[in-house]
C-alpha positions in Angstrom: -15.6 -13.5 -14.5 -15.2 -10.5 -16.7 -12.8 -7.9 -15.5 -15.6 -5.2 -15.2 -17.5 -7.5 -12.9 -14.5 -8.0 -10.7 -13.7 -4.4 -10.6 -17.1 -3.6 -9.3 -16.8 -6.3 -6.4 -13.4 -4.7 -5.4 -15.2 -1.4 -5.3 -17.7 -2.3 -3.2 -15.9 -4.6 -0.9 -13.3 -2.0 -0.3 -15.9 0.5 0.5 -17.4 -1.6 2.9 -14.0 -2.4 4.2 -13.1 1.5 4.9 -16.8 2.5 6.0 -17.2 -0.2 8.3 -13.7 -0.2 9.9 -13.1 3.5 9.9 -16.6 4.2 10.6 -16.8 2.1 13.7 -13.3 4.3 14.9 -14.7 7.7 13.9 -18.7 7.1 14.8 -18.8 4.4 17.7 -15.4 4.5 19.3 -16.0 8.7 19.8 -18.6 7.4 22.5 -16.7 5.8 25.6 -20.2 4.7 26.6 -20.9 2.6 23.7 -17.8 0.4 25.2 -16.5 -0.3 21.9 -13.0 0.8 22.1 -10.0 0.0 20.1 -10.8 -4.0 20.4 -14.4 -3.1 19.2 -12.6 -1.5 16.1 -10.6 -4.5 15.3 -13.4 -6.7 15.3 -15.3 -4.3 12.9 -12.4 -4.3 10.4 -12.3 -8.0 10.6 -16.0 -8.4 9.9 -16.1 -6.0 7.4 -13.6 -8.4 5.2 -15.1 -11.6 6.6 -18.6 -10.2 5.2 -17.2 -9.5 2.1 -14.9 -12.2 1.1 -18.5 -14.3 1.3 -20.5 -11.8 -0.5 -18.4 -11.1 -3.5 -15.1 -12.7 -2.8 -16.0 -15.3 -5.6 -16.3 -12.7 -8.1 -13.0 -10.7 -7.9 -11.0 -13.0 -5.3 -11.9 -10.7 -2.4 -8.5 -8.6 -2.4 -10.1 -5.0 -1.0 -6.4 -4.1 -0.4 -3.6 -3.3 -2.9 -1.0 -5.0 -0.8 -2.8 -8.0 -1.2 -3.2 -7.8 -5.1 0.7 -7.6 -5.0 1.0 -10.3 -2.8 -1.4 -12.4 -4.6 0.6 -11.5 -7.9 4.0 -12.6 -6.0 2.7 -15.7 -4.8 1.5 -16.9 -8.5 -2.2 -16.5 -7.9 -3.1 -13.3 -9.6 -2.4 -12.0 -13.1 0.0 -9.0 -13.0 -2.0 -7.8 -16.1 -4.9 -7.0 -13.8 -3.0 -5.4 -10.8 -3.2 -1.7 -11.9 -7.0 -1.7 -12.6 -7.7 -3.5 -9.1 -5.4 -0.8 -7.5 -7.3 1.7 -9.1 -10.8 0.8 -8.3 -9.4 -0.2 -4.7 -8.3 3.3 -3.9 -11.4 4.8 -5.6 -13.7 2.7 -3.4 -11.9 3.7 -0.2 -11.9 7.6 -1.0 -15.9 7.0 -1.9 -16.3 5.3 1.6 -14.5 7.9 3.6 -16.2 10.6 1.5 -19.5 9.0 2.7 -18.1 8.7 6.1 -17.2 12.3 6.6 -20.7 13.7 5.4 -22.3 11.2 8.2 -20.0 12.4 10.9 -20.4 15.9 9.7 -24.1 15.7 10.6 -22.8 15.9 14.7 -22.8 19.6 15.6 -19.5 19.2 17.2 -17.9 17.2 14.8 -14.1 18.0 14.3 -12.3 15.8 11.7 -8.9 15.4 13.5 -7.0 12.3 12.6 -10.4 10.8 11.1 -9.1 7.2 11.6 -6.0 8.1 9.5 -2.6 6.1 10.0 0.3 7.9 11.0 3.9 7.5 13.4 5.6 9.8 15.6 3.3 12.5 16.7 0.6 11.0 14.7 0.9 7.5 16.4 -1.8 6.5 18.9 1.4 5.3 21.1 3.8 7.8 19.5 6.1 4.9 18.0 8.8 6.1 15.6 9.0 6.0 11.9 11.2 2.7 12.1 8.5 1.0 14.7 5.7 1.7 12.1 7.9 0.7 9.2 8.5 -2.9 10.6 5.2 -3.5 12.1 3.0 -2.6 9.0 5.6 -4.7 6.8 5.7 -7.8 9.0 1.8 -7.7 9.6 1.2 -7.3 6.1 3.6 -10.1 5.5 1.4 -12.7 7.9 -1.6 -11.2 6.3 -0.9 -12.2 2.9 0.6 -15.8 4.0 -2.7 -16.4 5.9 -4.7 -15.4 2.5 -2.7 -17.4 0.6 -3.1 -20.6 2.8 -6.6 -20.1 3.5 -7.6 -20.1 0.1 -5.2 -22.8 -1.5 -7.1 -25.4 -2.9 -5.1 -27.9 -0.5 -7.1 -25.9 2.7 -10.3 -27.1 4.1 -13.2 -25.5 2.0 -15.4 -23.0 3.2 -13.4 -21.2 6.1 -11.1 -18.9 4.2 -13.3 -16.0 5.3 -13.3 -16.7 8.5 -9.3 -17.1 8.9 -8.9 -13.9 6.9 -11.3 -11.6 8.8 -9.9 -13.1 12.1 -6.4 -12.4 11.1 -7.3 -8.8 10.2 -9.1 -8.4 13.5 -5.8 -9.6 15.1 -3.5 -7.5 13.2 -5.6 -4.7 14.5 -5.1 -5.5 18.1 -1.4 -5.7 17.6 -0.9 -2.4 15.6 -3.3 0.0 16.6 -1.3 1.3 19.3 1.5 1.9 16.7 0.1 3.4 13.6 -3.6 2.9 13.8 -3.2 -0.2 11.7 -3.1 0.4 7.9 -1.8 -3.0 6.2 -3.8 -1.5 3.4 -2.7 1.3 1.2 -6.0 2.0 0.0 -7.5 2.4 3.6 -5.0 4.8 4.5 -5.5 6.9 1.5 -9.2 7.3 1.5 -9.3 8.6 4.8 -6.1 10.6 4.8 -7.7 13.2 2.5 -10.0 14.3 5.3 -7.8 14.2 8.2 -7.0 17.8 9.4 -3.6 16.4 10.7 -0.1 15.8 8.6 -1.5 12.3 7.6 -1.1 12.8 3.9 2.7 13.8 4.6 3.1 10.4 6.2 1.0 8.5 3.8 4.1 7.1 1.7 4.9 4.6 4.5 1.6 3.3 4.3 1.9 2.5 0.9 5.9 1.2 1.0 5.4 -0.7 4.0 2.5 -2.8 3.3 3.5 -3.5 -0.7 6.8 -4.6 0.6 5.5 -6.9 3.3 2.6 -8.1 0.7 5.1 -9.1 -2.1 7.3 -10.9 0.2 4.5 -12.8 2.0 3.7 -13.9 -1.8 7.2 -14.9 -2.5 7.5 -16.7 0.8 4.4 -18.7 0.4 5.2 -19.7 -3.1 8.9 -20.4 -2.5 7.8 -22.8 0.7 4.6 -24.2 -0.1 4.1 -24.2 -4.0 1.4 -22.0 -5.9 -1.5 -24.3 -5.7 -4.7 -22.7 -7.7 -6.9 -20.8 -5.4 -10.2 -22.6 -4.3 
C-alpha cells in the first residue's frame, strides 16, 4: 500500500480515537445522569480502536499511536523508515480531533475546558498519584498493550479477531489507569488535548511521551525475543 494512503488511514484512525475516546469524557461523562462514568469512557476508547482496526487497519496496520509504531519497529513488524511519518500524522490527527472536540464542547454556555481529558500526575492525576506511579503505570500498560497487538496480529494467531482483542485490551487499560493518569498509553492522544487544557497539562506532557515509548519498545523487543517475529496477518 502506498505510504500516502497509509498515512491518511493513520490520520483518520487517530482522529477517531481522540474524538471518540476523549469526547466521551468531555461531553458525555460530564453529565452524571447519562450514567457513562469512567467505565463508559474506558469502553469508548476500546470501541474507537476496535472499529478503526477493522475499518482502516488493513491499509496502515492500525497503529493510531506513536508508542505502538515504535513497538512494532522493535518487534520487527514495521519499517523504521516509515516511523517518523507515522508519528507526525498521528499527532496531527490527534490535534485535529481535539480542535473539533473543543469547538463542539464550547457550544455549551457554561463550558470550561479545565483538564479537557488530558493526562497528568500529582495534582493533575484523578487520584493524585505521584510522578513515579504514573511513569510505571504508563510504561507497564503500554508494554502489555503492544504485546497484545503483536500477538493478536501474528500470522500464527486465529484470524479475524485481532480488532476485538486490541479494543478490549485498551478498554481494560483504561479501567486500570484512569484513576492514575487519566490513561494515555498514547503520546498523540495526550498531545492533542493538552493544547486545550487550562491546567498544567503541557508541562507534564513529557511523561506521556517517555513512558509509553519505553513501554512500547520493550514490549516489541520482548515479543520478538520470546515468540519470534512472524509476519503480521
